[in-house]
C-alpha positions in Angstrom: 3.2 -30.6 1.5 7.0 -30.9 1.4 9.1 -27.8 0.8 10.7 -27.4 -2.6 13.3 -25.2 -4.1 10.5 -23.0 -5.3 9.0 -22.5 -1.9 12.2 -22.4 0.2 12.8 -19.0 1.8 15.9 -17.4 0.3 18.3 -15.4 2.6 19.9 -12.4 1.2 23.6 -13.4 1.1 24.7 -10.5 -1.1 27.4 -8.2 0.3 25.6 -5.5 2.1 26.8 -2.2 0.8 26.5 1.2 2.3 24.8 4.1 0.6 28.0 5.1 -1.2 28.6 1.6 -2.6 31.9 1.0 -0.7 30.8 -2.0 1.2 33.8 -4.0 2.6 36.4 -2.3 0.4 39.2 -0.8 2.6 39.2 3.0 2.6 42.7 3.1 1.1 41.4 1.3 -2.0 38.2 3.4 -2.3 37.7 6.6 -4.2 35.0 8.6 -2.4 34.7 11.1 -5.2 34.3 8.7 -8.0 32.6 6.1 -5.8 34.8 3.3 -7.2 37.8 1.1 -6.3 41.3 2.6 -6.7 42.6 0.0 -9.1 46.1 1.5 -9.2 46.4 1.4 -5.4 45.1 -2.1 -5.3 47.6 -3.3 -7.9 50.5 -1.5 -6.1 49.6 -3.2 -2.8 49.4 -6.6 -4.6 52.8 -6.2 -6.1 54.3 -5.3 -2.8 52.8 -8.3 -1.2 54.2 -10.5 -4.0 57.7 -9.0 -3.5 57.5 -9.7 0.3 56.3 -13.3 -0.2 59.1 -13.9 -2.7 61.7 -13.0 0.0 60.3 -15.4 2.5 62.4 -18.5 3.1 61.0 -21.5 1.2 60.7 -24.9 3.0 63.7 -27.0 2.0 62.7 -30.0 -0.1 66.1 -31.6 -0.7 69.5 -32.0 1.0 70.9 -29.3 -1.2 68.1 -27.0 -0.1 68.9 -27.9 3.6 72.6 -27.1 3.1 71.7 -23.7 1.6 69.3 -23.0 4.4 71.9 -24.0 7.0 74.5 -21.8 5.4 72.1 -18.8 5.3 71.5 -19.3 9.1 75.3 -19.3 9.9 76.4 -22.9 9.6 80.0 -23.0 8.3 81.2 -25.0 5.3 82.6 -27.8 7.4 82.8 -29.0 11.0 86.5 -28.1 11.0 85.5 -24.4 10.6 83.9 -24.3 14.0 85.9 -21.8 16.1 85.2 -23.1 19.6 86.7 -21.9 22.9 86.8 -24.5 25.7 86.9 -22.9 29.0 86.9 -26.0 31.2 90.1 -28.0 31.8 88.1 -31.3 31.8 86.8 -30.7 28.3 88.4 -30.8 24.9 87.3 -30.2 21.3 85.6 -33.4 20.0 85.8 -33.7 16.2 83.1 -36.4 16.1 80.7 -34.3 18.1 81.4 -31.3 15.9 80.7 -33.4 12.8 77.4 -34.5 14.1 76.4 -31.0 15.1 77.4 -29.8 11.6 75.2 -32.4 10.0 72.3 -30.9 11.9 73.1 -27.4 10.7 74.4 -26.0 14.0 75.9 -22.5 13.8 79.2 -21.5 15.5 77.2 -19.8 18.3 75.1 -22.9 18.9 78.0 -25.3 19.0 79.8 -22.9 21.4 76.7 -23.0 23.6 76.8 -26.9 23.6 80.4 -26.8 25.0 79.6 -24.1 27.5 76.6 -26.0 28.8 78.7 -29.2 29.1 81.3 -27.3 31.2 78.6 -25.7 33.3 76.3 -28.6 33.9 77.8 -32.0 33.0 81.4 -31.6 34.2 80.4 -30.8 37.9 77.9 -33.7 37.8 80.5 -36.2 36.5 83.1 -35.0 39.0 80.7 -35.4 41.8 79.9 -39.0 40.7 83.6 -39.8 40.3 84.3 -38.4 43.8 81.5 -40.6 45.3 82.9 -43.6 43.5 86.4 -42.9 44.7 85.2 -42.4 48.3 83.5 -45.8 48.2 86.6 -47.4 47.0 88.7 -45.7 49.6 86.2 -46.9 52.3 86.5 -50.5 51.1 90.3 -50.2 51.4 90.1 -48.9 54.9 87.7 -51.6 56.0 90.0 -54.2 54.6 93.1 -52.5 56.2 91.6 -52.4 59.7 90.1 -55.9 59.6 86.4 -55.5 58.9 83.5 -53.1 59.2 83.1 -53.3 63.0 86.7 -52.5 63.7 86.7 -49.7 61.1 83.6 -48.1 62.5 85.2 -47.9 66.0 88.6 -46.7 64.6 87.0 -44.1 62.4 85.1 -42.6 65.4 88.4 -42.4 67.4 90.2 -40.9 64.4 87.5 -38.3 64.0 87.7 -37.2 67.6 91.5 -37.1 67.5 91.8 -35.3 64.2 89.3 -32.6 65.1 91.1 -31.8 68.4 94.7 -32.2 67.2 94.7 -30.6 63.8 93.5 -27.4 62.2 90.1 -27.9 60.5 91.4 -27.6 56.9 94.3 -30.0 57.6 91.9 -32.5 59.2 89.4 -32.3 56.3 92.2 -32.8 53.8 93.6 -35.9 55.5 90.2 -37.4 56.1 89.3 -37.4 52.4 91.8 -40.1 51.2 93.0 -43.5 52.2 96.6 -42.3 52.5 95.5 -39.3 54.6 93.5 -41.5 57.0 96.4 -43.9 57.4 98.7 -41.0 58.2 96.2 -39.7 60.7 96.1 -43.2 62.2 99.9 -43.3 62.6 99.9 -39.8 64.2 97.3 -41.0 66.7 99.4 -44.1 67.5 102.5 -42.0 67.9 100.7 -39.7 70.3 99.7 -42.7 72.3 96.0 -41.9 72.0 94.9 -45.5 71.0 96.3 -49.0 71.1 98.0 -50.3 68.0 95.7 -52.0 65.6 97.0 -53.9 62.6 96.6 -52.0 59.5 97.5 -52.7 55.8 101.2 -53.1 55.6 101.6 -54.2 59.3 102.4 -57.7 60.4 100.0 -60.3 59.4 97.2 -61.4 61.7 97.7 -64.6 63.5 95.7 -67.4 61.8 95.9 -71.1 61.3 96.6 -73.0 58.1 92.9 -73.6 57.4 92.2 -69.8 57.4 95.2 -69.2 55.1 94.0 -71.9 52.7 90.6 -70.2 52.6 92.3 -66.9 51.8 94.0 -68.6 48.9 90.6 -69.4 47.4 89.7 -65.7 47.5 89.6 -64.3 43.9 91.9 -61.5 45.0 94.6 -64.2 45.5 94.2 -66.5 42.5 92.5 -64.3 39.9 93.3 -60.6 40.6 96.8 -61.4 42.0 96.3 -58.5 44.5 99.8 -57.8 45.8 98.7 -56.7 49.2 96.4 -59.7 49.6 99.1 -62.1 48.4 101.5 -60.5 50.9 99.1 -61.2 53.7 98.8 -64.9 52.8 102.6 -65.2 52.5 103.2 -63.4 55.8 100.7 -65.7 57.4 102.5 -68.8 56.3 105.8 -67.2 57.3 104.5 -66.6 60.7 103.2 -70.2 61.1 106.1 -72.1 59.6 109.0 -69.7 59.2 110.5 -70.5 62.6 110.2 -74.3 62.2 
């Protein structure tokens, strides 16, 4: 026979009370003498809880609520009110950035932290990238000045040996870090007779035939970029070929 509501076992789910009837009532709300709940204490605790909840910050539901919340947290009235100190010579106050941060409710302290982090983390990274790019450009100029990669590799080795022996370490390091410095080191080495003269940028043009010069004129550096040094090479080449005729 199937079980019915009448035959189903019933579990006692009533709150189990102790002998004094207190049950789960906290001691601060229970009167042991009267064996009853302290209604006044319970009401007082409830009012205090209500007061505490009323002071809690409500979740903003509109733009105006957000503005009030941002102001309460320390966001100024406008982006122009940010009083920021820039401690890095490569940084400057950016009004557009400040405006965007203000829209997000950033406080003065938070905006200051953004600038401080930029100076501490981003500027060194950017300077390192710029130095690497500049070094690559300088190497390209030196390769061109000395007539190709192979010649430059040999000359750079000789310059390194010469510079480290002939100059103080700091002086050598300073000269070796720029195109002009390397060229000055090269001239010093030539003057000391430590290596045979090799044509460098600004010296007499390499001997070449008209076919080579015409090919140079098709180079973008000649017809598009109008590179003065490159044009001078072509002109000097023609001068050497036909100037004396």
